[in-house]
VOVEX-278325 format. One record per residue (C-alpha): x, y, z; residue in three letters. Coordinates in pm, whole numbers, padded with zeros to 5 digits, always signed. Example, Ala and Ser with C-alpha at 12.3 -4.5 7.8 and 13.67 -1.06 7.14 Angstrom:
<vogus>
+01230-00450+00780ala;+01367-00106+00714ser;
</vogus>
This chain:
<vogus>
+00022+00011-00021met;+00103+00333-00098ile;+00060+00634+00104thr;+00117+00955-00120ile;+00190+01291+00042thr;+00298+01616-00186his;+00282+01951-00187lys;-00010+02114-00421lys;+00134+02113-00788tyr;-00071+02214-01056ser;-00068+02213-01478ile;-00107+02598-01483lys;+00205+02651-01228asn;+00426+02404-01399ile;+00337+02586-01728leu;+00405+02965-01581leu;+00715+02872-01382asp;+01045+02949-01560asn;+00827+03061-01856asn;+00823+02678-01913asn;+00474+02749-02159trp;+00659+03029-02383glu;+01006+02787-02395lys;+00814+02541-02558tyr;+00620+02745-02835lys;+01008+02875-02941leu;+01127+02579-02940leu;+00840+02378-03138his;+00697+02549-03440ser;+00399+02440-03648gly;+00191+02399-03282leu;-00194+02371-03344asp;-00328+02731-03306lys;-00665+02603-03188trp;-00431+02394-02878lys;-00234+02694-02828val;-00539+02909-02757arg;-00673+02673-02539glu;-00356+02644-02315ile;-00369+03001-02315glu;-00721+03013-02177lys;-00599+02794-01924met;-00309+03006-01797leu;-00570+03299-01739leu;-00832+03090-01607cys;-00977+03322-01298arg;-00724+03609-01331asp;-00895+03947-01290pro;-00698+04060-01580lys;-00909+03808-01761asn;-01230+04029-01663gly;-01470+03993-01338phe;-01806+04094-01209his;-01790+04281-00877ala;-02027+04228-00581tyr;-02139+04418-00245tyr;-02362+04252+00010cys;-02509+04551+00242lys;-02558+04299+00508asp;-02182+04247+00549cys;-02054+04558+00422asp;-01831+04332+00205leu;-01793+04399-00137met;-01556+04129-00343phe;-01476+04050-00714ile;-01539+03702-00914arg;-01288+03687-01169pro;-01424+03486-01486his;-01352+03120-01564ser;-01198+02995-01933cys;-01374+02697-02002asn;-01083+02564-02133ser;-01053+02224-02238arg;-00705+02201-02092ala;-00839+02335-01771cys;-00883+02071-01450pro;-01093+02332-01272val;-01364+02452-01574cys;-01350+02088-01669gly;-01464+01959-01339arg;-01787+02232-01335asn;-01834+02098-01731his;-01857+01749-01605ile;-02100+01794-01320glu;-02362+01989-01570arg;-02301+01736-01835trp;-02392+01453-01606thr;-02700+01567-01442glu;-02822+01686-01805lys;-02736+01313-01951thr;-02863+01112-01621val;-03205+01305-01682lys;-03253+01137-02070arg;-03147+00795-01985met;-03421+00560-01982phe;-03491+00430-01658lys;-03369+00055-01731val;-03040-00103-01666asn;-02703-00013-01843his;-02395-00186-01892ser;-02068-00044-01929his;-01855-00201-02221ile;-01514-00090-02335ile;-01381-00085-02674phe;-01003-00130-02712thr;-00764-00104-03006leu;-00419-00271-03058pro;-00142-00061-02956lys;+00031-00053-03328val;-00317+00096-03427leu;-00299+00368-03216trp;-00061+00621-03390lys;-00278+00523-03751leu;-00556+00663-03586val;-00426+00963-03395glu;-00572+01310-03480asn;-00777+01167-03798asn;-01131+01287-03706gln;-01333+01073-03972lys;-01183+00768-03898cys;-01239+00798-03528ile;-01631+00882-03595lys;-01651+00594-03803glu;-01531+00395-03552leu;-01720+00546-03276ser;-01997+00442-03535asp;-01899+00078-03550ala;-01936+00036-03145thr;-02311+00064-03195phe;-02316-00123-03514arg;-02164-00412-03273val;-02404-00376-03000ile;-02669-00358-03232lys;-02635-00678-03435glu;-02478-00847-03115ala;-02873-00773-02936met;-03043-00870-03260thr;-02851-01222-03289met;-02925-01278-02898ala;-03301-01201-02890ser;-03312-01335-03254arg;-03523-01024-03406lys;-03397-00675-03473glu;-03337-00486-03153ile;-03280-00108-03159ile;-03072-00009-02826pro;-02946+00267-02743gly;-02590+00425-02667glu;-02358+00674-02541ile;-02006+00648-02657ser;-01724+00832-02554ala;-01440+00858-02739phe;-01091+00833-02513his;-00725+00887-02652ser;-00508+00899-02358tyr;-00390+00606-02100gly;-00283+00605-01751lys;+00067+00790-01842glu;-00065+01056-02079ile;+00036+00837-02352asn;-00171+00736-02650ile;-00425+00521-02599asn;-00722+00507-02826thr;-01032+00356-02682his;-01390+00401-02661phe;-01607+00370-02326his;-01964+00276-02418ala;-02279+00326-02170ile;-02552+00056-02376val;-02902-00020-02247thr;-02922-00397-02163glu;-03190-00437-02428gly;-03404-00227-02672gly;-03693-00153-02899val;-03780-00428-03182asp;-03990-00290-03466arg;-04325-00288-03302asn;-04183-00035-03051ser;-04178-00296-02817lys;-03914-00294-02520trp;-03704-00631-02507lys;-03463-00714-02236asp;-03121-00834-02366val;-02915-00936-02075tyr;-02658-01197-02251tyr;-02444-01080-02522leu;-02222-01335-02737pro;-01893-01143-02635tyr;-01689-01390-02858arg;-01873-01302-03179ile;-01874-00932-03074ile;-01499-00935-03055arg;-01443-01072-03419phe;-01699-00843-03537lys;-01507-00532-03358trp;-01189-00654-03535arg;-01353-00690-03858asp;-01543-00369-03857tyr;-01219-00172-03725ala;-00954-00281-03923val;-01122-00221-04260asp;-01233+00145-04118ile;-00864+00217-04017ile;-00762+00071-04377lys;-00949+00340-04560lys;-00759+00581-04406tyr;-00378+00506-04390val;-00189+00469-04635glu;-00117+00104-04721met;+00291+00118-04686thr;+00459-00170-04665glu;+00511-00172-04305glu;+00168-00060-04254asn;+00091-00392-04461gln;+00285-00599-04225met;+00098-00437-03921ile;-00268-00580-04045phe;-00096-00940-04144glu;+00043-00921-03813met;-00308-00849-03663ile;-00480-01118-03825asn;-00243-01387-03675val;-00221-01228-03323thr;-00526-01128-03296tyr;-00725-01425-03412lys;-00954-01429-03124asp;-01096-01065-03216gly;-00999-00713-03047phe;-01026-00701-02677asn;-01387-00605-02559ile;-01483-00568-02197arg;-01780-00525-01974arg;-01759-00383-01680glu;-02021-00458-01375lys;-02339-00396-01463gly;-02630-00252-01235gly;-02437+00068-01166ile;-02640+00322-01075pro;-02712+00581-01369lys;-02529+00890-01255lys;-02203+00696-01107glu;-02196+00513-01464leu;-02238+00861-01657val;-01991+00996-01383gly;-01715+00769-01487tyr;-01711+00859-01879ile;-01787+01207-01834ala;-01446+01293-01721arg;-01363+01215-02087tyr;-01586+01506-02172val;-01396+01792-02086arg;-01075+01766-01873his;-00724+01739-01950pro;-00568+01405-01961pro;-00439+01437-01615ile;-00563+01582-01278ser;-00339+01811-01044asn;-00392+01567-00761arg;-00180+01330-00944arg;+00090+01544-00989ile;+00330+01474-00721ile;+00664+01655-00764asp;+00807+01905-00994tyr;+01189+02049-00970asn;+01177+02306-01288gly;+01293+02008-01503arg;+01091+01699-01485gly;+00763+01589-01353val;+00633+01309-01166thr;+00289+01175-01135phe;+00141+00848-01031phe;-00074+00602-01194cys;-00333+00370-01017glu;-00553+00103-01181glu;-00717-00229-01040arg;-00530-00171-00723gly;-00151-00130-00856leu;+00016+00221-00837lys;+00330+00341-00969trp;+00494+00669-01053phe;+00622+00818-01402val;+00873+01084-01452thr;+00864+01256-01773ile;+01042+01634-01854thr;+00869+01945-01875val;+00862+01947-02253asp;+00743+01608-02249glu;+00513+01687-02014phe;+00332+01955-02229val;+00383+01783-02556thr;+00155+01489-02373arg;-00126+01773-02291leu;-00147+01910-02634leu;-00151+01530-02768trp;-00481+01511-02612his;-00687+01831-02636ile;-00933+01736-02948pro;-00932+01963-03225pro;-01177+02231-03275arg;-01582+02158-03262asn;-01485+01753-03267phe;-01763+01549-03042lys;-01614+01333-02815val;-01919+01200-02699val;-02197+01043-02959arg;-02522+00930-02914tyr;-02675+00619-03079tyr;-02989+00462-03130gly;-03249+00512-02864leu;-03040+00784-02742tyr;-02951+00968-03087ser;-03040+01310-03081arg;-03315+01278-03368ile;-03491+00964-03201lys;-03465+01137-02859tyr;-03567+01483-02977ser;-03929+01335-03155lys;-03981+01131-02837thr;-03852+01283-02497ile;-03766+01652-02552ile;-04062+01907-02501lys;-03991+02262-02594lys;-03978+02538-02339glu;-04204+02782-02277lys;-04059+03160-02252gln;-04155+03184-01867glu;-03905+02857-01799ser;-03640+03030-02035ile;-03642+03389-01869thr;-03666+03203-01499lys;-03267+03054-01565tyr;-03163+03357-01695phe;-02866+03567-01545gly;-02826+03259-01306arg;-02449+03257-01375asn;-02433+03626-01266asp;-02534+03560-00911cys;-02315+03435-00677thr;-02362+03406-00296glu;-02180+03602-00005cys;-01872+03448+00154pro;-02021+03558+00480arg;-02382+03515+00516cys;-02434+03310+00186lys;-02666+03567+00070lys;-02744+03558-00314ile;-02614+03855-00464leu;-02647+03995-00765glu;-02349+04190-00990pro;-02274+04561-00921ile;-02005+04602-01159gly;-01868+04435-01451tyr;-01488+04443-01599tyr;-01420+04334-01945ala;-01068+04249-02064pro;-01082+04530-02343tyr;-01208+04792-02109ser;-00874+04954-02107his;-00938+05046-02483asn;-01223+05228-02429gly;-01625+05101-02450pro;-01659+04864-02729pro;-01811+04995-03077ile;-02218+04991-03083val;-02357+04933-03439gln;-02729+04966-03549phe;-02918+04621-03433gly;-02660+04571-03106met;-02962+04770-02923arg;-03295+04632-02843ile;-03389+05001-02883thr;-03269+04994-03258asp;-03562+04744-03358trp;-03869+04906-03199asn;
</vogus>
């Protein structure tokens, strides 16, 4: 049993220390502008220079400010807040049926081939649902449409590249007559074959068939003759816990601050934990930043996708009801309210400082004000 006690290190502090981030940009040309932007947003998270709201509590005679958050994909703090909201929203849309957590993996030799290939990853995610749907249809001997929420996961415990998919799948689905059919047993031996064949066919479409790649695919047919590994985690898990588990892949950096246990200016040490085993990894600051950038998704890339009964088309037709104007305005502006740190009274902002304020007020054009349209 390893007991870990350490100072509080953070991704943000490591990048700011000794101008590590600026040095990295000078040493590495051609960086993705979107990923650079996400890192720099994170570095300014909750910095008053990036704007803030001012509050005043009459009861406590206290004035304070609330700096703005960055909402960056590289920010652990904002990622945690986003995860909580996404989890609550997703749990509400899930049906009151049993769900399974199924992990679709790819062999290590294929990880680099699909790296940063958005179309390939999208098709692989689609293939996970195709496999589940065909398996349930086979098990029940009639066509079944299940529901699936699939989350793409690009990294492993050591922040390395490790392409796999986490899927929340209903234990059953509806038939052609829209009647629910429970399906508790899935033929996993057949599923592994299907996943291997579909994944290989998809990846071949997007890679150049060099001599090296041809050898990789030939080797896969021999080494993985029993199919690719598919693991089903324990079923019967509460929906919120199940969704919360995969939610951390939605908007979160590949490592949390709590796992960083040492930083000496040159290297970063963090711990990894899996199935009761713990180990330590030490890498240079340059390598640490490189791995962070690896796993920031491209702009507008969907990390989570919905299929079958949970697809947005089916869901919007059968579940979603249009909000009335009253229910929309009821929640409008709630993010601009905060509690007094002493009396916990809800306060409204008395002032707003925007990052552009030092350049004077923004230019107002026709159409930007409500009165222009009266």
